[in-house]
N, C-alpha and C positions, 0 to 999 in steps of 0.2 A: 645202623644195626649190624651186628656181627653175623658171621656165617651161620652160627648155630641158631640165632634168632630168625634168620631168613628161612632155614630148613623147617623150623617149627611153624612159621607163617605159611610156607608152601604146603605143609601137611594139613593144616587147618583149611586152607583154600581148596585143596584136593577133596577133602571130606565134604565141604559145602557143594562143590561141583557134582560129586557123586550123588548127593542128596537131591540134585536138580535145581539148585539155586543159580538162576541165570546171572545175577549180578556178580557172583563169584567167578564165573568164567570171564566176564568182561574185565574184572580186576586182574585176572591172570594175563589176559591179552595186553592190558595196559602196563602191567609190571614187566613183561618179557617181550613186548612187541618190538622195541628198538633192538634188543639183543638178537632176536631171531632174524630180524631184517639184516643185521650186520653179518650174521652167519651165512644167510642165503646170498647176500650181495658178494661176499668174499669168493663164492664159487662162480656166480653168474656174471658179475660185473655189469649189470644192467638193472636200473632201478625198477622198471615195470616188472620185469621177470622176477626180481628178488621179492617184490611185493606179492606177486602171485604165489611164489614158493612159500613165503611166510604165511599167507592165508591157508594154503594147503597144509602147512605144518600144524597150524592151530586146529584145523578140522581133524587131522589125524590124531593129534593129542586128545581132542575131545572124544573121538571114537575109541581110542586105545586106553583111556584113563581107567576103565574098570580092570584092565589087565596090569596096570602099573603096580609094582611091588616094592615101593620105597627104596630104590637103589640109587638115589641121586637124581632128583627131579630135573635139575638144570642140564645135567649130562645126558639124560634120557631125551629131553626135548632137543638138545643140540644134535644128537644123533639123528633124530627124525628130520630136523631141518636140513642137515647135510644131505641125507638120502633124498629128500624132496628136491633140493637144488640140483643134485647130480642127475636125478631122473629127468628133470626139466631140461637140463643142459644136453643130455643125450637125445631127447626128443627134438630139440632145436637143431642139433647136428644132423639127425636123420632127415628132418624136413629139408635142410639145406642140401643134403646129398640127393634127395628126391627131386628138387627143383634145379636140375642141372641145365646148363646151356651148352649146346654143341660146340660153341667157340671155346668155352672153358675146357671142354674135353680135349679138343685139338691142342690147345696150349699145354694142357697137362701132359698129353702124350709126348709132345715135343720136349717139354721140360724133363720128362723121365728118360728120354733117349737123346742125350746130347750128341751122340754120333750121327743121328739122323740130321740134326740141325747142321752139324759140321759138313756132312755130305752135301746138303743143299748149297751151303756157302761155297764149298769146293767146286761144285758144278758151275755155279754162277761165275766164280773167278776164272775157271778154265775157259768158259765161253768168252768172257771179256778179254782174256789173254789171247785167245785165237783171233779175235777181231783185230786186236792191236797188231799182232804179228802179220796178219793178212795185209795191213796197211804199210808194212815196212818195205824198203827197197828190196828187189828180187834177190840179190846176193845174200842179204842178211836173213831174209824170210826162210830160205831153205835150211840154213845152218841152225837157226834158232828153233824152228819147229821140230827139226830132227832131234836136237839135243834136249830141249825143254818139254816139248809136248809128247814126243814119241819115246823119250828116255833112252835114246841110243848112245852108245859110247863113242869116243873120238875115233876109235878103230873102225867101228861099223860105218860111221859117216864117211870116213876117208875111203873106205872100200866102195861105198855106193856112188860117191862123187868122183872116184878114180883120182884122188889126190893124196898127199902125204898127211900124216897125223899132225905135223907141224903146221901145215896149211889150214887144217881144221881149227887148231888152237888159235891161229892168227885171225881167221875169219870170225870166230866166236868172240875174240877179244874186241875186234872192230865193231861187231854187232852190239856188244854190251856197251861200248863207248857211245854208239849211236842212240841206244835206249836211254842212257843217262842224260844225253843231250836233249832228246826229244820228248821223253816221258817225265812225268812228275816222279819224284823219288819213291813214293808209296806205290806207284803203278808197276815199277820194275823190280821191286824187292819181294 
């Protein structure tokens, strides 16, 4: 049957429903049930919820049929189905937001603030480095902690230790060689 024949059939069906013929509404549901389900499923992506939205669509169609003004029945029903599916999706999203878990909130806060995560990692790495440096030979320990942990320049270290800058460079070179020999590569980089 062509589009024009379908429109005439729809109009006859609508008249029967308006007159209160129950079989006419069943016929409407049979005719458009699969189509309305596909529309609601395209929004919800869940069979059960799509079925619920399709049922709500047909209830709304039944209630609103007296106000229907022959402006494209299938389009009108599609609009109702889409609105019902969108409403159901919003309710579902709101329920999900209301049923929050404190762990999810903590993870979300961390996800939203990568600098916080990086700060925690930096603190842990600094602590681990301090422990490793504390286990170094005394001559290396002082030079490495002054340069890497305290961020002092060669000149500042030389002044504190009462040695030349060349001596600081030399001691730092030997300390680095010791680290390469005794630590795994990822530990000293």
